[in-house]
C-alpha angles and dihedrals in degrees: 000000000000098000103085097040093048091048089057091049098046102027093124094141103039120009105062092058096030094143099041116123095223119107115244132176095249129034127181132232093262089056090052093048091049096047103034111119095023118132112268095014110114121187108208112199109201097170115138125228097006091158090059095059131093094239092123125222096333107051097144134084108252111257095002124135115226130227111153113220096229099045112022096078104260089138134023144178115265123183090346094308114119127217097030127151106266119240108288095246089055098047093043090053090051090054094043091051087058088062093250118145137170094278096057128103103217119207113194118212122196126172091262091221100140141324094283094052091042086056088077089065095046091048092051089045090052089049092056091048091049089052089054097253105136099173096087134118139172124230101239108235091010120216092353092064093037093053093042088054092053096251115184115264134199140196096237138032120251115270107230127206108232117245136175112269111211116209136196109192117229098205093182090071094060122066119201125209090257091052091049090051089050090047090052090054092046095048094244112164114262114200117205110204096190129108115282092251092061094040090053093045098247092122140001144203116261089241092060119082098217143008121266141053139265107289114268095012121147125220127237105167115221089224090064090061101058133043112224088186096057100022095233135124117240116278119243093258090056093049089047091053092048091048094049092046090064093043097254113152122228095257099015116141113251143159123222120212142159129160102306107357095270105102087031089065089060090056091043091051092049095048100036104032107025099033095030101232099149091183089079121109132173132234104215093185089055121159093337090064097031095056094042087087109058089205092070112093122252125187118214109194094181094066091228 
């Protein structure tokens, strides 16, 4: 299988310093194997539908707590808009019930299937950052890399002891509809993380009222930021090239969006965490919320 060998070749972000104690956005499977079980290292398994797989009697990551992305409560519907960040008391309780406190280094593990599935990990990562918890990483390639590296498995998830999770909201990471409208007026870059067909207005998500994008937005497709073939997130030089291709400066302020703040989190993660542009925020309401009011402008580049 190509996963392990390619990880060694392209492991710019994680592998060379696999045993360093610093917290970085992406860690590799060898890092996880070396640090699993250490005090204050929490493996957070967000894979959906594990029980429905053919992984046999040991489908779980040894020692990992489990909170599936689709069902645990990482997102919710607010005022008719799907995929929103839950109220802070609700999301902080979810995290505290997983036994995670301020001293823990959280490592998020998705399946690693493709960029859309990996978006669950980037969205949960963004949530931790918004709550002011900086000690968070994602296992690059998720379960696919972990299993290919021979990571230890178990029959059952870990059983955490609930704690109180303290938060310190980082409001600059979350863009509201009013802030997006102001950004539109000010000429701030708006980065649409959806597929080109939706960006151009040729198709739309069912949760969005009409085809098109926010006027003046640029498109960085989420699928350009993660290799489904090799199960690896894009390297910094790739993210830099994608950013430059849409005219986004290295530290230029921008807001990432999509339909519900899922694919947008992939773009946010690439720009903010991999490339290091800390002037990147995310609009979790995205096109579902933006188009809910017909008075807000929408640009359809397809002419349909």
